[in-house]
Kinemage of the C-alpha trace (Angstrom):
@kinemage 1
@onewidth
@group {chain A} dominant
@subgroup {mainchain}
@vectorlist {calphas} color= white
{ca met a 1} P -96.172 173.178 -3.270
{ca thr a 2} L -98.137 175.919 -1.552
{ca ser a 3} L -96.419 178.450 0.648
{ca arg a 4} L -98.277 177.265 3.787
{ca phe a 5} L -97.457 173.600 3.142
{ca ala a 6} L -93.797 174.519 2.676
{ca asp a 7} L -93.826 176.449 5.976
{ca val a 8} L -95.415 173.483 7.792
{ca leu a 9} L -92.897 171.079 6.259
{ca ala a 10} L -89.980 173.305 7.254
{ca ala a 11} L -91.261 173.694 10.831
{ca ala a 12} L -91.811 169.916 11.092
{ca val a 13} L -88.087 169.354 10.492
{ca ala a 14} L -87.359 170.728 13.986
{ca pro a 15} L -89.340 168.203 16.098
{ca ala a 16} L -88.249 165.395 13.768
{ca ile a 17} L -84.608 166.172 14.574
{ca trp a 18} L -85.445 166.638 18.270
{ca gly a 19} L -86.717 163.056 18.163
{ca thr a 20} L -83.079 161.939 17.928
{ca thr a 21} L -82.265 163.523 21.314
{ca tyr a 22} L -83.025 160.380 23.326
{ca ile a 23} L -80.720 158.057 21.408
{ca val a 24} L -77.953 160.668 21.182
{ca thr a 25} L -78.168 161.372 24.929
{ca thr a 26} L -78.170 157.716 25.961
{ca glu a 27} L -75.655 156.419 23.420
{ca phe a 28} L -73.222 159.330 22.902
{ca leu a 29} L -73.149 161.533 26.023
{ca pro a 30} L -71.823 161.163 29.581
{ca pro a 31} L -74.587 160.086 32.009
{ca asp a 32} L -76.225 162.109 34.790
{ca arg a 33} L -75.436 165.602 33.475
{ca pro a 34} L -78.859 166.837 32.251
{ca leu a 35} L -78.411 170.536 33.055
{ca thr a 36} L -74.865 170.612 31.714
{ca val a 37} L -75.989 168.914 28.513
{ca ala a 38} L -78.885 171.381 28.160
{ca met a 39} L -76.530 174.330 28.699
{ca leu a 40} L -74.006 172.959 26.185
{ca arg a 41} L -76.833 172.459 23.736
{ca ala a 42} L -78.099 176.049 23.975
{ca leu a 43} L -75.160 178.332 24.725
{ca pro a 44} L -72.627 177.289 22.035
{ca ala a 45} L -75.396 177.248 19.423
{ca gly a 46} L -76.577 180.692 20.507
{ca leu a 47} L -73.068 182.175 20.499
{ca leu a 48} L -72.381 180.658 17.079
{ca leu a 49} L -75.531 182.219 15.631
{ca leu a 50} L -74.881 185.486 17.477
{ca ala a 51} L -71.434 185.740 15.864
{ca ala a 52} L -73.030 185.080 12.468
{ca val a 53} L -75.728 187.746 12.769
{ca gly a 54} L -73.631 190.339 14.624
{ca ser a 55} L -76.717 191.853 16.221
{ca met a 56} L -77.700 192.347 19.866
{ca pro a 57} L -81.080 193.162 21.437
{ca ser a 58} L -81.822 196.730 22.411
{ca gly a 59} L -84.195 198.479 24.814
{ca lys a 60} L -87.166 196.398 25.918
{ca trp a 61} L -85.959 193.406 23.919
{ca trp a 62} L -83.309 192.550 26.527
{ca gly a 63} L -85.965 191.652 29.073
{ca arg a 64} L -88.187 189.954 26.509
{ca val a 65} L -85.366 187.844 25.090
{ca phe a 66} L -84.283 186.604 28.522
{ca leu a 67} L -87.881 185.786 29.456
{ca leu a 68} L -88.354 183.889 26.187
{ca gly a 69} L -84.993 182.170 26.643
{ca ala a 70} L -86.069 181.079 30.127
{ca leu a 71} L -89.466 179.775 28.976
{ca asn a 72} L -88.323 178.086 25.752
{ca phe a 73} L -85.045 176.677 27.060
{ca ser a 74} L -83.952 177.142 30.695
{ca ile a 75} L -87.164 176.409 32.618
{ca phe a 76} L -88.488 174.036 29.977
{ca trp a 77} L -85.363 171.887 29.777
{ca tyr a 78} L -84.751 171.892 33.536
{ca leu a 79} L -88.293 170.736 34.369
{ca leu a 80} L -88.232 168.294 31.447
{ca phe a 81} L -85.112 166.610 32.823
{ca val a 82} L -86.599 166.519 36.346
{ca ala a 83} L -89.669 164.774 34.905
{ca ala a 84} L -87.496 162.407 32.863
{ca tyr a 85} L -85.537 161.361 35.948
{ca arg a 86} L -88.580 160.902 38.210
{ca leu a 87} L -91.020 159.399 35.716
{ca pro a 88} L -90.857 156.616 33.149
{ca gly a 89} L -90.214 157.977 29.671
{ca gly a 90} L -93.713 157.104 28.504
{ca val a 91} L -95.379 159.071 31.305
{ca ala a 92} L -93.129 162.096 30.782
{ca ala a 93} L -93.748 162.100 27.025
{ca thr a 94} L -97.515 161.729 27.470
{ca ile a 95} L -97.601 164.727 29.809
{ca gly a 96} L -95.464 166.672 27.335
{ca ala a 97} L -97.990 165.826 24.619
{ca met a 98} L -100.503 168.035 26.470
{ca gln a 99} L -98.563 171.112 25.345
{ca pro a 100} L -100.832 171.819 22.311
{ca leu a 101} L -103.794 172.035 24.715
{ca phe a 102} L -101.961 174.571 26.865
{ca val a 103} L -101.052 176.535 23.737
{ca leu a 104} L -104.719 176.763 22.733
{ca val a 105} L -105.699 178.144 26.148
{ca leu a 106} L -102.781 180.578 26.460
{ca ala a 107} L -103.172 181.796 22.871
{ca arg a 108} L -106.816 182.597 23.576
{ca phe a 109} L -105.985 184.865 26.507
{ca met a 110} L -102.626 186.274 25.378
{ca ile a 111} L -103.088 186.932 21.649
{ca gly a 112} L -106.843 186.540 21.196
{ca thr a 113} L -106.827 183.364 19.079
{ca pro a 114} L -110.254 181.671 19.260
{ca val a 115} L -110.352 178.099 20.597
{ca arg a 116} L -111.898 175.824 17.975
{ca leu a 117} L -113.449 172.469 18.823
{ca val a 118} L -111.573 170.630 16.082
{ca ala a 119} L -108.277 171.899 17.495
{ca val a 120} L -109.178 170.665 20.999
{ca val a 121} L -110.214 167.253 19.655
{ca ala a 122} L -107.002 166.998 17.620
{ca ala a 123} L -104.907 167.909 20.673
{ca leu a 124} L -106.671 165.330 22.864
{ca ala a 125} L -106.191 162.718 20.148
{ca gly a 126} L -102.489 163.541 20.106
{ca val a 127} L -102.225 162.881 23.860
{ca leu a 128} L -104.045 159.551 23.397
{ca gly a 129} L -101.808 158.591 20.474
{ca val a 130} L -98.584 159.327 22.377
{ca ala a 131} L -99.897 157.364 25.379
{ca met a 132} L -100.613 154.363 23.142
{ca leu a 133} L -97.250 154.742 21.465
{ca ile a 134} L -94.974 154.714 24.502
{ca leu a 135} L -96.908 154.543 27.809
{ca gln a 136} L -96.489 151.305 29.752
{ca pro a 137} L -99.454 149.960 31.799
{ca asn a 138} L -97.345 149.489 34.946
{ca ala a 139} L -95.817 152.984 34.870
{ca arg a 140} L -95.292 154.594 38.269
{ca leu a 141} L -96.564 158.122 38.932
{ca asp a 142} L -94.269 160.315 41.030
{ca pro a 143} L -96.085 163.516 42.186
{ca leu a 144} L -93.049 165.785 41.848
{ca gly a 145} L -92.289 164.310 38.449
{ca leu a 146} L -95.873 164.935 37.325
{ca ile a 147} L -95.705 168.562 38.475
{ca ala a 148} L -92.373 169.041 36.695
{ca gly a 149} L -93.748 167.476 33.508
{ca leu a 150} L -96.796 169.733 33.528
{ca gly a 151} L -94.606 172.745 34.302
{ca ser a 152} L -92.300 172.015 31.373
{ca ala a 153} L -95.257 171.762 28.983
{ca val a 154} L -96.761 175.034 30.272
{ca ser a 155} L -93.384 176.781 30.069
{ca leu a 156} L -92.870 175.813 26.431
{ca ala a 157} L -96.481 176.670 25.572
{ca ala a 158} L -96.072 180.141 27.092
{ca gly a 159} L -92.804 180.591 25.195
{ca leu a 160} L -94.506 179.641 21.931
{ca val a 161} L -97.356 182.092 22.413
{ca leu a 162} L -95.147 184.968 23.591
{ca ser a 163} L -92.775 184.361 20.657
{ca lys a 164} L -95.760 185.065 18.410
{ca arg a 165} L -97.076 188.004 20.418
{ca trp a 166} L -93.668 189.692 20.611
{ca gln a 167} L -92.723 189.739 16.951
{ca ala a 168} L -89.115 190.913 17.048
{ca pro a 169} L -88.135 193.315 14.228
{ca val a 170} L -85.376 190.894 13.189
{ca ser a 171} L -85.030 187.660 11.226
{ca ala a 172} L -85.779 184.215 12.655
{ca leu a 173} L -82.019 183.586 12.624
{ca thr a 174} L -81.328 186.591 14.874
{ca phe a 175} L -84.311 185.844 17.134
{ca ser a 176} L -83.042 182.270 17.584
{ca ala a 177} L -79.525 183.507 18.368
{ca trp a 178} L -80.807 185.856 21.066
{ca gln a 179} L -83.032 183.277 22.763
{ca leu a 180} L -80.549 180.398 22.652
{ca thr a 181} L -77.800 182.595 24.103
{ca ala a 182} L -80.079 183.917 26.859
{ca gly a 183} L -81.334 180.440 27.704
{ca gly a 184} L -77.799 179.049 27.807
{ca leu a 185} L -76.553 181.886 30.028
{ca leu a 186} L -79.395 181.280 32.474
{ca leu a 187} L -78.594 177.558 32.584
{ca leu a 188} L -74.833 178.066 33.050
{ca pro a 189} L -74.729 178.988 36.788
{ca val a 190} L -77.386 176.394 37.647
{ca ala a 191} L -75.439 173.629 35.892
{ca leu a 192} L -72.168 174.668 37.577
{ca met a 193} L -73.769 174.687 41.049
{ca met a 194} L -75.900 171.565 40.802
{ca glu a 195} L -73.818 169.122 38.772
{ca pro a 196} L -70.228 167.829 38.876
{ca ala a 197} L -67.803 168.843 36.148
{ca leu a 198} L -67.883 166.894 32.908
{ca pro a 199} L -65.163 164.284 32.392
{ca ile a 200} L -62.771 164.790 29.484
{ca pro a 201} L -65.050 164.167 26.480
{ca ser a 202} L -64.321 161.297 24.147
{ca ala a 203} L -64.650 161.541 20.379
{ca lys a 204} L -68.082 159.906 20.723
{ca asn a 205} L -69.126 162.509 23.308
{ca leu a 206} L -68.008 165.343 21.022
{ca val a 207} L -70.079 163.956 18.147
{ca gly a 208} L -73.125 163.885 20.432
{ca phe a 209} L -72.586 167.433 21.711
{ca ile a 210} L -72.061 168.780 18.180
{ca trp a 211} L -75.221 167.050 16.940
{ca leu a 212} L -77.374 168.439 19.755
{ca ala a 213} L -75.911 171.953 19.469
{ca val a 214} L -75.803 172.455 15.693
{ca pro a 215} L -78.630 170.532 13.980
{ca gly a 216} L -80.455 169.931 17.284
{ca ala a 217} L -80.542 173.579 18.379
{ca ala a 218} L -78.949 176.181 16.088
{ca leu a 219} L -80.611 175.032 12.856
{ca thr a 220} L -83.875 173.606 14.168
{ca tyr a 221} L -84.838 176.619 16.271
{ca ile a 222} L -84.408 178.918 13.288
{ca val a 223} L -87.117 177.024 11.352
{ca trp a 224} L -89.164 176.563 14.563
{ca phe a 225} L -89.367 180.296 15.350
{ca arg a 226} L -89.910 181.041 11.665
{ca gly a 227} L -92.853 178.628 11.738
{ca ile a 228} L -94.317 180.318 14.831
{ca ala a 229} L -94.116 183.707 13.122
{ca arg a 230} L -95.692 182.497 9.858
{ca leu a 231} L -98.155 179.829 11.014
{ca gly a 232} L -98.966 180.803 14.601
{ca pro a 233} L -98.439 178.808 17.805
{ca ala a 234} L -101.691 176.835 17.513
{ca ala a 235} L -100.547 175.360 14.189
{ca val a 236} L -96.912 174.800 15.187
{ca ala a 237} L -97.507 173.205 18.618
{ca pro a 238} L -99.023 169.923 17.270
{ca leu a 239} L -95.906 169.388 15.161
{ca gly a 240} L -94.019 168.752 18.412
{ca leu a 241} L -95.845 165.401 18.634
{ca leu a 242} L -93.611 164.193 15.809
{ca ser a 243} L -90.681 163.938 18.262
{ca pro a 244} L -91.902 160.814 20.114
{ca val a 245} L -92.852 159.226 16.787
{ca val a 246} L -89.325 159.718 15.439
{ca ala a 247} L -87.809 158.574 18.755
{ca val a 248} L -89.809 155.322 18.681
{ca met a 249} L -88.938 154.691 15.026
{ca ile a 250} L -85.228 155.214 15.725
{ca gly a 251} L -85.442 152.897 18.751
{ca trp a 252} L -87.056 150.246 16.553
{ca ile a 253} L -84.611 150.609 13.653
{ca val a 254} L -81.346 151.230 15.530
{ca leu a 255} L -81.818 149.662 18.967
{ca gly a 256} L -84.089 146.789 17.981
{ca gln a 257} L -86.905 147.842 20.312
{ca ser a 258} L -90.327 146.261 19.849
{ca leu a 259} L -93.047 147.927 17.821
{ca gly a 260} L -96.414 146.201 18.174
{ca ala a 261} L -99.944 146.784 16.953
{ca leu a 262} L -100.773 149.164 19.836
{ca gln a 263} L -97.723 151.319 19.091
{ca leu a 264} L -98.541 151.392 15.377
{ca ala a 265} L -102.121 152.437 16.169
{ca gly a 266} L -100.833 155.178 18.483
{ca met a 267} L -98.431 156.392 15.814
{ca thr a 268} L -101.289 156.574 13.307
{ca ile a 269} L -103.432 158.591 15.744
{ca val a 270} L -100.545 161.006 16.413
{ca leu a 271} L -99.994 161.586 12.697
{ca leu a 272} L -103.726 162.133 12.144
{ca ser a 273} L -103.738 164.568 15.074
{ca val a 274} L -100.868 166.536 13.549
{ca trp a 275} L -102.645 166.563 10.176
{ca ala a 276} L -105.927 167.707 11.755
{ca gly a 277} L -104.087 170.450 13.658
{ca gln a 278} L -102.978 171.929 10.345
{ca lys a 279} L -106.517 171.878 8.955
{ca val a 280} L -107.902 174.182 11.640
{ca pro a 281} L -108.797 177.568 10.076
{ca gln a 282} L -106.256 180.135 11.182
{ca ala a 283} L -108.161 183.154 12.427
{ca ala a 284} L -106.575 186.552 12.476
{ca gln a 285} L -105.335 187.817 15.812
{ca val a 286} L -108.051 189.635 17.719
{ca pro a 287} L -106.960 193.219 18.375
{ca arg a 288} L -106.293 193.873 22.038
{ca pro a 289} L -108.040 196.850 23.712
{ca ser a 290} L -106.186 200.106 23.344
{ca ser a 291} L -104.654 201.679 26.388
{ca met a 292} L -105.869 205.065 27.669
{ca arg a 293} L -102.563 206.619 26.581
{ca asp a 294} L -102.997 205.320 23.020
{ca arg a 295} L -106.577 206.645 22.808
{ca ile a 296} L -105.580 210.079 24.113
{ca ser a 297} L -102.604 210.199 21.725
{ca arg a 298} L -104.785 209.358 18.706
{ca lys a 299} L -107.402 211.912 19.772
{ca leu a 300} L -104.798 214.684 20.096
{ca ser a 301} L -103.287 213.756 16.729
{ca thr a 302} L -106.722 213.912 15.092
{ca ser a 303} L -107.484 217.283 16.709
{ca asn a 304} L -104.154 218.754 15.557
{ca leu a 305} L -104.757 217.507 12.027
{ca glu a 306} L -108.254 219.038 11.945
{ca arg a 307} L -106.899 222.417 13.145
{ca lys a 308} L -104.229 222.407 10.419
{ca glu a 309} L -106.833 221.646 7.759
{ca thr a 310} L -109.027 224.556 8.886
């Protein structure tokens, strides 16, 4: 097993586990508490990892970590839940499947990754496959829901690209702890203001919360951020399309939902899209132009060195 294949396989574990979120939310958790559930998914997991690593951000990383936590968790989850409530699940998931396209565009302008035609075709095929997999022909289109769905996809795409651009001088475990904690802290006041208090959780509720917080957040985001660092956002983003595939398979196996020829064809297209996304040549990051301060500093250093040599 090659190193790259192992990295792809490890990163793919994250969206596969995230594919269980729908059934866990609907079957194990109290209804109508999306922000509270998102906060309880991020904050306990972040604090648990933070206690394990015993490390805190410093200097400029405070601002960066909170921005990444907002993009990858707070804003993303909030807009995702708004879209889920205002749109049928198939529409929301199809809009979310556009995230790899947004990653390609943002990566081009933010870290200099060239946009390759095969990557664009693979991303478009992924959107088509997800639409065939779960989109219903009579789905209603709510404008606010559409805007929220697009916003959630852009937010996560920006978080992916910035996570690559800002390579923290720490492990993926520590980076995950920082972002999950920041994202959970940002969600906490919003959840308290906008939603009623949770009822006393049952044993079934506790199982659901533990699943979403530990495997669904603490463990999966470690391998997810590790994959971004090693593979790049353009290679990792298509793996997110595995979530709706897993969700549909679980619905078919556990809930007895139908799975027809159209859904099977869509699933095949999604898997081919993910495979094609990993075959795109990974170009090195294009160096960004140096600032005037950097050029002056290098020039002075060179001049000082030449004077010492003479």
